[in-house]
Every structure is written in C-alpha cells, then in structure tokens.
N, C-alpha and C positions, 0 to 999 in steps of 0.2 A: 503494499500500500504506499509506504513512504517513498519507494522507488519510483512508482507511478507519479506521485505528486511532484517529486523533484524533476521528472522528465517533463511534465507540463510547464513548470516554471522556467526550465531551460529554453523551451520552445518560444515562450513569451518574450524572453529576454532577447531573442534574435530579431523580433519585429522591427525595432528602430533601425537595425542594419539594413533590412529590406527596403524601408522607406527612404533611407538616405541614398541607396543605390538607385531607386526609381527617380529621385530628385536630380541626381547627377546625370542620369540618362536623359531626363527632360531638358536640363541645362544644355547637354550636349546637342540635342536635336535643335533647340532654339538657337544655339550658336551656328549650327550648320545652315539653318534657314536664313539667319541673318546674313551669313557670308554669301549664300546664294543670291539673295536680294541685292546685296552690294555688288556682286559680280554682274548680275543683269543690268543694274542701274549704271554701272561703269561704261557699258556699251551705248547708253543713251544720252543724247545731248540734254543737259539739264538734270541728269542723274536721277535721284530719288523723287524729285518733284515731277519730272516727266513720267516716271514709272507709276507714281500715284495717280496722275491724271489718266493714263492709259487704263489702270485697273478700275478707276471710277467709271470710265466710258464703257469698258466691257460689262461691268455690273449693270449699268443702265440699259445697255443693249439687250442683255439677257432678260431683264425685267420687261422691256418692251416686246421682245419676241415671245415670252412664255407666260407673262402675267398680266401686265397692264399696259395697253398701247394707246397713245393719243391719236385722235382723228380730228381733222378740221372739217367743219360743215361747209359744203361748197354751194348749197342752194337754199332756197326758202321753203322746201317741201315739208319741213317739220316745224315751221313757225306756228305759234309763237314760243313753243317749248324750246326749240333750238333756232338760233339765228345765224345768218350768213356770217362766217368768220369765227364762230364759237369753236373752241377746241374741247372736245370731250374725251374723258378717260374710259376706255373699254376693258372691262374685266374679261380676259380670255380664258379664265378658269371657271367662270360662273356656271357653265354647262358641261363641264368635263368629268365630273364625278357622279354621274347618275341623274343630276337635275336636268330639267328641260326648260325652254322658254315657256313663259306663262302669258296669258292674256294681259295686256297692259305694259309689258316689258318693251323697252326701247332697245333694238338690237342693231348690230352692224353685221352685214352678211355679204358674202361673195355672190354677185348676181350672174355669174358666168353660166350661160345656157338657159337662163330663166328670165332675168331683167336686162342684162347686158353685161359686157366684160369690164365690170368695175365693182367696187365696194359701195354698198348703200346703207342708209340708216333709216329705219321705219319702225312703226309701233306694231306689236303683235295684236291682232284683232281676233284671230281665230287659230286654234291649234288642232292637231289631227283628230278627226272625228266630229268636229263641231259642225253645226248647221248655221250658216251666216246668211241673213237676209237683209236687203235694203229695199224698202224701208217700212216701218210700221206707220200707223195712221198719223203719227206726229212727226214723221220724218227721221225717226231714229233707227239706228242699226239694231237688229235682233241677233242675239247669239243663243242658240238652243232654246228658243222661245222666250228669251228674256230681253226686254228692250234696255239698251245701254244709253244713259244720258251723258254724252261726251262734251257738253257745252264747256266744261272747265279745260278741256284739252284743245278743242278746235280753234283755228284761226278765227278772228272776229268776222262775223256775218257768214261764215262758211256753213253749208249744209252738210249733213253727215256724208252724203254722196249724191251727185247728180246722175250717176250711173246706177241703174237698178240691177240687182243680181240676187240669186237664190242658189247657194252653193253648198256642197258638203266638202270639208277639208279632208283630203286623204291622210291616212295615218302617216306619221313621220314627216309631215310638212306643215308649213305656216302660211297663214293668209295675213298679209302686211299692208298697212295703209299709212300714208303720211298724215300728220295732224293738220296741215294746210291742204285740205282735200281739193280745193279748186286749183292748186298749183303743185300737184304731186303726181308723178308717174309711179304707180304701185301695182299691186296685185289686180286691181280693177282693169288696168290697160292691157292685161295679158290673159284675160278670161278665155279668149278664143284661140290662144296661141298654144304651141306644144308646152306641156307642163301646167297649162291653165292658170298661170300666175302664182301657183303654189311653190314655195321655196323649201327644199329639203332642210330639215333641222341640222344636217351635217354641213351645210353651207354657212351656218351662223358662225362668225368669228368671235363674237362675245357680246356681253351686255353693257350697254352705255350706262355708267353709274354716276358720273360726276361731270359737271361743266367746270373745266379747270381755268378757262380763259375766255373772255376777259374777267378780271377779278370782281368787277361790279355785277357780273352775272353768275358768279360762282355758287352753285348749289348742287345737291344731290339729285339724281333722276330716279327717285324711288317709284316702285310699281304703283300705278294709279288705282285707287280703290273703286273706281267707277265700274270696274268689271267684276267686283267681288261678289255680286248677286247672281252672276251667271253660273247656272248649273254645269256640272261636268257633262262632257259630250255623251250623247245617248239619252239626254233629257228630252222633254216634249218639244215638239216642233211647233213654232208659232204659225 
C-alpha cells in the first residue's frame, strides 16, 4: 500500500516537467513562425507593413467570396426599399445550411438562363408549391388564398401589378418581383418564356441583409412581416 502511494506521488511530481517542456516547444514554434514572417517580409517592399496589408486584403477577399459580399444597386427596380447607388451586404451563407429563401426575403441571384446573364436583386413573393394570383378585388396579390397588403413595400402610387397572372410556383424555384412594380423586369416578364420566370433556388447567391452605403440610408433589410399571414403552400386557393 505504501509503495503504491509513493508511486503516485512520484508521478505527480513529474507533471511540472511536462508543462515546462510544452512551454519550451510552444516558444520554439513561435520563434520559428516569427522568423518565417520576417523572412517573407524581407522579400517585400515595405517589409512587415506590406505583409500586413496583403494579409488584410486576403482576409477581406475570403470574406467577400465565402461569407458577405457587397453589391451596388444599378437601377430603380427595388425603390424605395433600395435606391440607385445603394450598396447592400449580401449574406452568402444564409441559405447554405438547410435554410431556404422565404417570402419577403430580398435576394441576389444569378439570372443566367432565366432573366439574363447578370446578377439581379428582387423580393421573394412565392416559393415552391405556392399558388400566386394577381389580383384580388382590391388589387392585392394573393398567395395561397391570402391577400398580401404590400403598401409598405411598394413604390409610391404603384399597383401590386398591372400584369395579371395565376401561377403555381414549381418546387425548388422562386417567383420574384421588384418593389417598384411599374419599373421592374421580374418574374412577370418571363411568364411565357422557357422557365416561366421561375428562378431555381440554386441560382440564389445570398440574402441581402444590410444597406451599408450611403451611411444616411444604413439599415437592416429584415424579412417583411406582410407575408406572415400567408399559409404554407398547399393551402386553400383563392
């Protein structure tokens, strides 16, 4: 019994030596890393300052490519929500982990083969399985039998749509409209074209979440609750 107790005490007494060894290895690795950075910086004009700038640029590029990308608004098709020249930040991960665009989301998408060979920004009005109709007796769009009051979104004096339609949104696609309905080329313009104006969810680049510029117009683009009353697709048709 005494021998076992003494053996445990000897094991415990060795722990500080192990910690010291790890500390020395850590310092050695840190020293090697520092020498490596110095060696790279020595090849660059400006040394460490230039290297720091290059690393910052690489970080920002990685964020832009994989996480959050800025887009500039080129037209008035989303006024007054988005104005010409506004710069929006688009979350490219919003729909990458099982989530999908919802009605009311403002999304940026690749229109190739459906709208045109460019990136577009529109609002999601219908998702796969939805029955979307224009218009009810009060001139409002109906989704799955529910009238949607879009007056807080639409450009002043715009109707919900001058184009009449009654469509079913195919699964895996979106029906997209601009907020400035009288000045927007959107899903309505391609109803008779191949693809029917429906954009595959896979063409969505990301969700527009913030207006970053100009600073006086800075705010979040949260999902509008005007679509909250709309039942899930498969509900009663109006």
